[in-house]
N, C-alpha and C positions, 0 to 999 in steps of 0.2 A: 427191061430187066431180063437178064439171062437166067434161065432155070436149069435144073439138072437134066431136063430133056435134051438140052443142047450138048450135054456131055455123053449121054448114054451110059449103060452099065459099066463097061470097062473103062470109060473115061473117068467115071466117079471113083472107081477103085484105084486107078493110076493117080488121080489127084490126091486121094487120101494117102496112098503109099509114099508119095514124095515127101510127106511131112514127117515120116517115121524113120528113126534110126534104131537099129537093133542094139540093145544094151546087154549088160552082163547076164549070162545064163541062156542067151538065145543063140542056138546054133544055126537055125534057119527060120526066118520070120515069114512075112507075107510073100507069096509068090508060088507056093506049092499047094497041094491038096490039104496039107496039114503042117503046122509049125513043128519045129524040133527044138526042144528045150532040155536043159540039164535037170535031172530030178532034184527035188527039194532036199535040203539037208535036215532030215528029221521026218516030219509028217507033212503031207500036202493038205492045204485047206482050200476049199472050193465054194464060192458063193456066186449068186446071180441075182440081178435086179433089172427091172424094166421101167421105163417112163413113157407115158402116153399123153399126147396133146389133148387138152381139155380135161385131163384128170390130174396129172402131175405138173403140168406147165401149160401156158397159153402162148402158142407160137407168135401171135401178133403183139403180145405184150411183154413176154419174158425174153430178155437178151439171150441170143443163141449161145454165146460163150458160157453163160451161167447154166444153161440147160445141159451142155456137154460136161461142165464141171460137176454139176449135181449127180449126173449118171455115174461118174467114177467115184465121187465122194461117198455116196450111200453104200457102195460096195466096199470101199475102204473102211467104212465104219463097221461093217460086218466082220471084216478080218481083224480089226482092232478089238472087237468084243470077244474074239477067241484068243486074244493075246498074241496074234501072229504078225508076220511081216509080209506085205504085199509083194508080188513078183511079176506076174504076167496077166494080160487081159485079152479077151476076145470080144469083138464088137459086132452086133447085128443091127442093121438099120432097116426100118420099114419107111420108105420115102414116098411122099406124094409128088405127082408129076410137076405141080406148079411151084415146088420148093425152089427158092432162089439159090444160086451158087454161092452168093455171099453168106446166106444163112448157114449153109453146110460148112463153109470154110470157118466161120466164126464158132460154130458148134465144135468142130474138130480142134480148133485152137484152144478153146476153153478146156476141153478134155485132156489134150496133150500137155498143156501147161501144168495141170495138176499131176498128171502122170510123171512128168519130169521131176517135179518136186519130191515125189515119193519113189522115184526110180522104178516105175512100173513100165514094162514093155508091152506095147500093143502088137500082138503077134499074128493076128488074123481076124476073120469074121465073115460076114455075108451081108448082102444088100438085097432088098426086094421091093417091088412096087406095092403100094398100099393106099387104101382110101383114107386112112388116118395116119398121121405122122407119129412114129414111135421109135424107140431105141432100147436095146437090151445089151447088157454087158455082163460077161462072166469073168470073174477075177480069181486067179490062183494065188495062194499065199503059202507060207511055210511056218512051221513052229518046231522047236526042238522036241524030239520024241518024249511024250509024257508030260509036256509043259503046257499043252493047249487047255483052254478053259471052256467049260460047257455051262449050260443052264441048270444042270441036274446035281450040282455038288453042294448046295446050301445045306448047312447043318444047324440044328437047334443050338442057340447061344451065339451064333454068328451075328455080327453087326451088319446093317444095310447101309450102303454108301452110294452117293451120286457125285458125278463131276459137274462143275459149272452151275449155271442157273437154268431153270426150266420155264417153259411157256412162251407164247408169242412168236413161235417160229414162222408163222404164216406172214409176218411182217417183213420177211426177207432173209431171216437166219437160215431157213431151209435151203437157200440157194448159195449161201456164202460161208456156211459153217466149216470149221477145220476138223477133219476126222481125228479122233482122239487116239491115234496110233502110238505116239510117243508116250502119252499118259498111260495107255493100257500096258505098254511094255514096262513102264516104271512100276505100275501097280503090281504086275506079275512078279517083278524082280524083288520088290521091297515088302509087299504086303500079302503075298501068296493067297489070292482070292479063291474062295471055294466055288463061286459061280459068277458069271458075268453076262451082260446083254447090253446092246445099245438101245437107247430109248427112241424108237422110231414111231411107235403107236401110242405114246402116252405112258407116264410113269406107272399108273395103276395097272394098265393092261399088260405092260411088259414085266412088271413085278409078278403079275399073275402067271406068266410063263415060267418064271423061276420057281414059284411056289408049286405049280402043278408038276413040273419036271422033277423037283426035289422032294415032293410029297411032304411039305412043311407048311406052316402058317407064318404070319408076320404081324407085328405091332408097329404102327407108324407114329412118330412124333410129328404131328401135322405142322406145328409151329416152326419146326426146324427145316422144313422143305425149302430149298433156295428158289425163290421166285424171281423171274426176270423183271426188270423195271417196267412198270406200267401194266403188269399182268395180275390176274387174280390167282388165288390158290387153286381154284377149279381148273383154270387154264394150265397151271403148272402140273397138275395131276393127270389131265386128259388130253392136252394138245399133242398132236403127233409131230414128228420130224424135228425133235430137239437134237437127236443124235449125240447126246451125252451118254456116259457110261453109268450103268447101274450094276453094282456088284456087292457081294457079301464076303466077309472075312472075319476070322476069329480074332484078329488084332484090333487094338484100339488105336485108330489112326488120327493123327493131328497133322494135316498137311494142307497147304494152300491149294484151293481149288477143289477140295474133296470135303463133302459134308455128310455126317452121319444122320440118317433120317429114320432109323428104326432098328428093330431086332427080329431075328428069326425065332419062332416059337413052335411048339408042337402043333400039328394040324388041328387038333381039338381045341386049341386056344387061339386060333386065328381071329383077328379083329379087323381084318382088311377086307372090304367088299370090293371085288375087282370090277371096276367100271370100264366099259369099253371105250377106247379112244377111237382112232380112225380105223374103219374097216371098209374094204372095197365092196363087199356084198352084204 
């Protein structure tokens, strides 16, 4: 089995570079000390996520293509939660010497396939030798000026909504989920959300971020929470990596795939105990 040691640092970079074509907005991609891209039309959104072997995936059990896909998908979900459009990505790899060339190729294929679907350009990055396999991706997106959505805009009287069904992501959904970019853009266009976040650490924990940032409280209709097949309500409330959208809006929304789960109330009337979902430390 050939490993990346047979390629060397510059061989790895060349192998990855051959897979990449510069798309719209890229003046100069991989090959210089920095990429050259056209500025965003509006405001620039920037997010970054990392995945680590033994924490976020298992190299010997998780298909490499799904690992690469997940790395980009979790960043796409962050851009979706801000109501933005993804544009360009920078990739950093911490590679173990015994990593097979096949694994690296499949990882990149999974990442680049999803990038192609969302017209994301990989414009640069870095590689380093590491004792543990890991990867980090920084994603740039754009949003019309004044149209981006934060966690801090929820107001008393707003309704609380979620997309999709929650719970059970560990069964495989966390590797194959579709980032809710189209849904987020439709929500922004039609329903003018006052706040929004993606559910990466559990409904209750992520709702807590909105409540803290907005300085409000919430009442939840527990029976209305959409629970994934085969899961319990507790799993729907606390499981991480659902990557659905949680948002608030003053509008009464009746739309397929969107469920009202509660209402924003004054902080003094809060009835929601924020239970921690997944935490790294």
